[in-house]
C-alpha positions as CSV (number, residue, x, y, z in Angstrom):
1,M,-115.6,137.9,-88.0
2,E,-112.1,138.0,-86.4
3,F,-113.5,136.4,-83.3
4,V,-114.8,133.4,-85.2
5,L,-111.5,132.9,-87.0
6,V,-109.5,133.2,-83.8
7,T,-111.9,130.7,-82.0
8,L,-111.7,128.2,-84.9
9,G,-107.9,128.7,-85.0
10,M,-107.6,127.9,-81.2
11,V,-109.8,124.8,-81.6
12,G,-107.6,123.6,-84.5
13,F,-104.5,124.4,-82.4
14,I,-105.8,122.3,-79.5
15,I,-106.7,119.4,-81.7
16,L,-103.3,119.6,-83.3
17,V,-101.5,119.5,-79.9
18,L,-103.6,116.6,-78.8
19,V,-102.9,114.6,-82.0
20,L,-99.2,115.3,-81.6
21,L,-99.2,114.2,-78.0
22,A,-101.1,111.0,-78.9
23,R,-98.5,110.3,-81.7
24,S,-95.6,110.8,-79.4
25,Y,-96.9,108.7,-76.4
26,P,-95.0,105.4,-76.5
27,G,-97.8,103.2,-75.2
28,S,-101.4,102.8,-76.2
29,G,-104.5,104.6,-74.8
30,A,-105.3,101.5,-72.8
31,D,-101.9,101.7,-71.1
32,L,-102.5,105.4,-70.4
33,V,-105.7,104.7,-68.5
34,D,-104.6,101.3,-67.2
35,W,-107.4,99.5,-68.9
36,K,-107.4,95.8,-69.2
37,P,-110.2,93.6,-70.7
38,T,-112.5,92.1,-68.2
39,R,-112.2,88.6,-69.8
40,D,-109.5,87.0,-71.8
41,Y,-109.7,84.0,-74.1
42,E,-108.6,81.5,-71.5
43,T,-111.2,82.7,-69.1
44,E,-113.9,82.6,-71.8
45,F,-112.9,79.0,-72.7
46,Q,-113.0,77.9,-69.0
47,L,-116.4,79.5,-68.5
48,E,-117.7,77.7,-71.6
49,Q,-116.4,74.4,-70.4
50,D,-118.0,75.0,-67.0
51,D,-121.3,75.8,-68.6
52,I,-121.2,72.6,-70.7
53,S,-120.4,70.5,-67.6
54,Q,-123.2,72.2,-65.6
55,M,-125.7,71.6,-68.5
56,L,-124.7,67.9,-68.8
57,A,-125.1,67.5,-65.0
58,A,-128.5,69.0,-65.0
59,Q,-129.6,66.9,-68.1
60,N,-128.3,63.7,-66.4
61,E,-130.1,64.6,-63.2
62,Y,-133.3,65.0,-65.1
63,R,-132.7,61.7,-67.0
64,R,-132.0,59.8,-63.8
65,K,-135.4,61.0,-62.4
66,R,-137.0,59.6,-65.5
67,G,-135.0,56.4,-65.4
68,A,-133.3,57.1,-68.7
69,E,-129.6,56.4,-69.4
70,E,-127.2,59.3,-68.7
71,I,-125.4,61.0,-71.5
72,T,-121.7,61.8,-71.7
73,A,-119.9,64.7,-73.2
74,Q,-119.1,62.6,-76.3
75,D,-122.9,61.8,-76.7
76,A,-123.7,65.5,-76.5
77,E,-121.0,66.4,-79.1
78,R,-122.4,63.6,-81.4
79,M,-126.0,64.9,-81.0
80,A,-124.8,68.5,-81.7
81,A,-123.0,67.4,-84.8
82,E,-126.1,65.5,-86.0
83,D,-128.3,68.6,-85.3
84,N,-125.9,70.8,-87.3
85,R,-125.9,68.3,-90.2
86,V,-129.7,68.3,-90.3
87,R,-129.8,72.1,-90.1
88,N,-127.3,72.4,-93.0
89,Q,-129.4,70.0,-95.1
90,A,-132.5,72.1,-94.5
91,R,-130.8,75.4,-95.5
92,P,-132.1,77.4,-98.5
93,L,-130.6,76.6,-101.9
94,D,-128.5,79.3,-103.6
95,A,-129.2,80.1,-107.3
96,A,-126.8,77.6,-108.8
97,E,-128.1,74.7,-106.6
98,L,-131.7,75.7,-107.4
99,A,-131.0,75.6,-111.1
100,E,-129.3,72.2,-110.8
101,A,-132.3,70.9,-108.8
102,E,-134.8,72.2,-111.5
103,Q,-132.7,70.6,-114.3
104,E,-132.7,67.3,-112.5
105,L,-136.5,67.5,-112.0
106,R,-137.0,68.3,-115.7
107,E,-134.8,65.3,-116.7
108,R,-136.8,63.0,-114.4
109,S,-140.1,64.2,-115.8
110,E,-139.0,63.7,-119.4
111,K,-137.8,60.1,-118.8
112,P,-140.4,57.5,-119.8
113,D,-141.1,54.9,-117.1
């Protein structure tokens, strides 16, 4: 039994020492292992912009082959906004909106023509 207590005490002591060392270290763990994120926000933004320009170039190449008019970045943004608007209109109704729609249908059905 003493062996188990001594072993648990040593494990607890090691954990306590590690916690105290971590608290006293002035930097972060990332500084300690010299870790830096692989991508930052500026790089992500630039990659996204490059992807968009490549997709537009490919789309315009396909449209040229068909003889259709090329699209610009503004056209693509307008089409994306329109798609989002249609998608939002087709979203499921929540309980309050559903109750309001049912009430409107009841009122319409009760009105004599």
